[in-house]
C-alpha positions as CSV (number, residue, x, y, z in Angstrom):
1,M,-33.8,2.6,27.2
2,I,-31.1,3.7,29.5
3,Q,-29.4,7.1,29.1
4,G,-30.6,7.3,25.5
5,D,-29.2,3.9,24.5
6,R,-30.9,0.5,24.1
7,H,-30.7,-2.3,26.6
8,F,-32.4,-5.6,26.8
9,Y,-33.9,-6.6,30.1
10,C,-34.1,-10.3,31.3
11,R,-36.9,-10.7,33.9
12,K,-35.5,-14.1,35.0
13,C,-32.0,-12.8,35.6
14,E,-33.2,-9.2,36.5
15,I,-30.3,-7.7,34.5
16,Y,-29.9,-5.2,31.6
17,T,-27.8,-6.1,28.6
18,R,-26.5,-3.4,26.2
19,W,-27.6,-3.9,22.6
20,N,-24.1,-4.7,21.4
21,E,-22.9,-7.0,24.2
22,E,-20.7,-9.9,22.9
23,T,-21.0,-8.8,19.3
24,Q,-18.5,-7.4,16.8
25,L,-19.6,-4.0,18.0
26,Q,-18.9,-4.7,21.6
27,K,-16.4,-1.9,21.9
28,C,-18.6,0.5,20.0
29,Y,-19.3,3.8,21.9
30,L,-21.9,5.0,19.4
31,K,-25.6,4.5,20.0
32,Q,-27.5,1.9,18.1
33,S,-29.4,4.6,16.2
34,Q,-26.1,6.1,15.0
35,V,-24.8,2.7,13.8
36,E,-28.1,2.2,11.9
37,K,-27.7,5.5,10.2
38,L,-24.2,4.7,9.1
39,L,-25.3,1.2,7.9
40,L,-28.1,2.7,5.8
41,M,-25.8,5.2,4.2
42,F,-23.3,2.5,3.5
43,L,-26.0,0.5,1.7
44,D,-27.0,3.5,-0.3
45,N,-23.4,3.5,-1.7
46,K,-22.4,6.7,0.0
47,T,-18.7,7.4,0.5
48,P,-17.5,8.1,4.1
49,K,-17.1,11.7,3.2
50,E,-20.6,11.9,1.8
51,A,-22.0,10.2,5.0
52,F,-20.0,12.6,7.2
53,N,-21.4,15.6,5.4
54,I,-25.0,14.4,5.7
55,L,-24.5,13.9,9.5
56,Q,-23.4,17.5,9.9
57,Y,-26.8,19.0,8.6
58,S,-28.8,20.7,11.4
59,F,-31.9,18.6,10.9
60,V,-29.8,15.4,11.3
61,N,-27.7,16.8,14.2
62,D,-25.6,13.7,14.7
63,P,-22.0,14.8,14.7
64,I,-19.7,11.8,14.2
65,S,-16.1,12.3,13.2
66,L,-14.9,11.5,9.7
67,N,-12.4,9.0,11.0
68,T,-15.2,7.2,13.0
69,V,-17.3,7.0,9.8
70,K,-14.4,5.6,7.9
71,N,-13.7,3.0,10.5
72,Y,-17.3,1.8,10.5
73,F,-17.5,1.8,6.7
74,L,-14.3,-0.3,6.6
75,R,-15.9,-2.7,9.1
76,F,-19.1,-3.0,6.9
77,C,-16.8,-3.5,3.9
78,N,-15.1,-6.4,5.6
79,L,-18.4,-8.1,6.3
80,V,-19.6,-7.6,2.7
81,Y,-16.3,-9.0,1.4
82,D,-16.6,-12.1,3.6
83,Y,-20.1,-12.6,2.1
84,Y,-18.8,-12.2,-1.4
85,D,-16.0,-14.6,-0.7
86,E,-18.5,-17.2,0.5
87,V,-20.7,-16.8,-2.5
88,L,-17.8,-16.9,-5.0
89,S,-16.7,-20.3,-3.6
90,S,-19.9,-22.0,-4.8
91,I,-21.4,-19.8,-7.5
92,L,-22.4,-21.6,-10.7
93,L,-23.9,-19.8,-13.7
94,C,-26.1,-21.5,-16.3
95,G,-28.4,-20.9,-19.2
96,E,-27.0,-18.1,-21.4
97,V,-23.8,-16.4,-20.0
98,E,-21.6,-13.6,-21.3
99,I,-18.0,-13.5,-20.3
100,D,-15.3,-10.9,-20.8
101,E,-12.2,-9.3,-19.2
102,T,-11.3,-5.7,-18.6
103,H,-8.3,-3.8,-17.3
104,L,-8.8,-2.2,-13.9
105,F,-5.3,-0.8,-13.7
106,R,-2.4,-0.6,-16.1
107,E,1.1,-0.6,-14.8
108,K,2.6,2.8,-15.5
109,K,6.2,2.5,-16.7
110,S,8.6,5.2,-15.6
111,S,12.4,5.5,-15.8
112,A,12.3,7.5,-12.5
113,P,12.5,5.1,-9.6
114,H,11.0,7.6,-7.2
115,R,7.9,8.0,-9.4
116,R,7.1,4.3,-9.7
117,Y,3.4,3.6,-10.3
118,K,1.8,2.4,-7.0
119,Y,-0.4,-0.4,-8.5
120,S,0.6,-3.2,-10.7
121,S,-1.5,-4.3,-13.6
122,V,-4.8,-5.9,-12.6
123,W,-7.3,-7.6,-14.9
124,L,-10.9,-8.3,-14.0
125,F,-12.6,-11.4,-15.4
126,G,-16.4,-11.4,-15.3
127,A,-19.4,-13.5,-16.3
128,K,-23.0,-12.3,-16.5
129,Q,-26.0,-14.6,-16.7
130,R,-28.7,-13.2,-19.1
131,K,-32.2,-12.6,-17.8
132,S,-30.9,-12.8,-14.3
133,S,-29.0,-10.8,-11.7
134,N,-26.4,-13.5,-11.3
135,F,-22.8,-12.6,-12.1
136,F,-19.3,-12.8,-10.7
137,L,-16.1,-10.8,-10.9
138,I,-12.6,-12.1,-10.3
139,P,-9.4,-10.1,-10.3
140,L,-6.4,-11.6,-12.2
141,K,-2.8,-10.6,-12.8
142,N,-3.1,-11.5,-16.4
143,R,-5.6,-13.1,-18.8
144,K,-3.7,-16.2,-19.9
145,E,-5.5,-19.4,-20.8
146,E,-4.2,-21.2,-17.7
147,N,-5.9,-18.6,-15.5
148,L,-9.2,-18.1,-17.4
149,I,-10.2,-21.7,-18.4
150,P,-10.2,-23.1,-14.8
151,I,-12.5,-20.3,-13.7
152,I,-14.9,-20.9,-16.6
153,R,-15.0,-24.6,-15.9
154,K,-15.5,-24.1,-12.2
155,H,-18.2,-21.4,-12.2
156,I,-20.1,-22.1,-15.4
157,K,-22.3,-25.2,-15.7
158,L,-21.6,-27.7,-18.5
159,G,-23.9,-27.3,-21.5
160,T,-24.3,-23.5,-20.9
161,T,-24.4,-21.3,-23.9
162,I,-21.5,-18.8,-23.6
163,Y,-21.1,-15.5,-25.6
164,T,-17.7,-13.9,-25.9
165,D,-15.6,-11.6,-28.1
166,S,-12.9,-13.2,-30.3
167,F,-10.2,-13.2,-27.7
168,S,-7.6,-15.9,-28.6
169,V,-8.2,-17.8,-25.3
170,Y,-11.8,-18.4,-26.4
171,V,-11.4,-18.5,-30.2
172,N,-9.0,-19.9,-32.8
173,N,-9.0,-16.8,-35.0
174,H,-7.2,-18.5,-37.9
175,Q,-9.7,-21.3,-38.3
176,K,-12.7,-19.2,-36.9
177,I,-13.6,-22.0,-34.4
178,S,-14.4,-22.1,-30.7
179,K,-11.9,-23.3,-28.2
180,L,-14.6,-23.6,-25.4
181,E,-16.8,-26.2,-27.1
182,K,-14.3,-29.0,-26.3
183,Y,-15.0,-28.3,-22.6
184,G,-18.7,-29.0,-23.0
185,F,-20.1,-25.5,-23.7
186,S,-22.2,-24.1,-26.6
187,H,-20.1,-21.1,-27.7
188,Y,-21.0,-18.1,-29.9
189,F,-18.5,-15.3,-30.5
190,I,-18.3,-12.0,-32.2
191,N,-15.4,-9.9,-33.6
192,H,-15.6,-6.5,-32.0
193,K,-13.3,-5.1,-34.7
194,L,-16.2,-5.6,-37.2
195,E,-19.4,-5.4,-35.2
196,F,-20.8,-5.4,-31.7
197,V,-24.1,-7.2,-32.5
198,S,-24.0,-10.0,-35.0
199,Q,-25.9,-9.3,-38.2
200,V,-26.5,-13.0,-38.5
201,A,-28.2,-13.5,-35.1
202,I,-29.0,-10.5,-32.8
203,D,-28.5,-12.7,-29.7
204,I,-24.8,-12.9,-30.4
205,H,-23.3,-10.0,-28.4
206,T,-21.7,-9.1,-25.1
207,N,-23.6,-6.0,-24.3
208,S,-24.7,-7.2,-20.8
209,I,-21.1,-7.8,-19.5
210,E,-20.0,-4.5,-21.2
211,S,-22.7,-2.6,-19.3
212,L,-21.5,-4.4,-16.1
213,W,-18.0,-3.1,-16.6
214,N,-19.3,0.5,-16.9
215,D,-21.1,0.2,-13.6
216,V,-18.2,-1.3,-11.7
217,K,-15.7,1.3,-13.0
218,C,-18.1,4.1,-12.0
219,D,-18.2,2.6,-8.5
220,L,-14.4,2.3,-8.4
221,K,-14.0,5.9,-9.6
222,K,-16.4,7.1,-6.8
223,S,-14.6,5.2,-4.1
224,R,-11.3,6.8,-4.9
225,N,-9.5,4.0,-3.0
226,T,-8.1,1.8,-5.7
227,S,-5.9,0.0,-3.2
228,K,-9.0,-1.6,-1.8
229,Y,-10.7,-2.4,-5.1
230,M,-11.9,-5.8,-4.0
231,F,-14.0,-4.1,-1.3
232,T,-15.7,-2.0,-4.1
233,I,-16.3,-5.1,-6.2
234,A,-17.8,-7.0,-3.2
235,R,-19.9,-4.0,-2.3
236,Y,-21.2,-3.7,-5.8
237,Y,-22.1,-7.4,-5.9
238,F,-23.8,-7.1,-2.6
239,R,-26.0,-4.2,-3.8
240,K,-26.8,-5.6,-7.2
241,T,-27.8,-9.2,-6.2
242,L,-29.7,-8.6,-3.0
243,K,-32.8,-6.5,-2.1
244,K,-32.3,-3.7,0.4
245,E,-34.2,-5.5,3.2
246,D,-32.1,-8.7,2.6
247,Q,-28.9,-6.6,2.6
248,I,-29.8,-5.1,6.0
249,R,-30.9,-8.5,7.4
250,L,-27.7,-10.2,6.3
251,L,-25.3,-7.5,7.6
252,M,-27.1,-7.3,10.9
253,K,-26.9,-11.1,11.2
254,K,-23.1,-11.0,10.6
255,I,-22.7,-8.1,13.1
256,F,-24.6,-9.8,15.9
257,A,-23.4,-13.3,15.1
């Protein structure tokens, strides 16, 4: 310890090296203990404002400016997003999988040019593997067949049992037959205009993915930063699929890589 900060001493070279030397935090002026506090609050899903308020308490007594907290949270978000991007490139669900889409933002039409809505329409496609924590979420501009089918074929294993609603991309509603079976999947669907759990077989429903939508939208509402919604999605995935100790280990590994 030198002046309240951590250094590593090499007996062979007889030199001290600061804890963040040649890492992503090389220009960091905070102490390691301060960075650790920010990281733990980030993993507890605190907002920068919440973390800032906690640090102001007398028993914590670690005053860090709000802008500094925001900058470090943004850095952590970038690391988490990189992780999610890596996972998404190779994820493959199997067994029993529920799929669905939801609207994140709807484009607000206005005749007044100076009051144009800031965000264009964004759809979120998701798939949740039953009896598992495995899932994925992908934003889309629209939910046309040419966008959805390639994602399903890439990220869901052939022979998997898929559960959906009666959306026309998945189901021929005139003939009441599946459009996904021709791609090598077992497919069961339900008409949400009539029921949410099939009266014929109670396994036919999409309750898991619907619950997932509720959680994700709660996180989006809490973040209050809809322009960076992919950070919220990546952070949600990170928290839900990894144990806390694995989250810390993986982020520290990326920081000190």
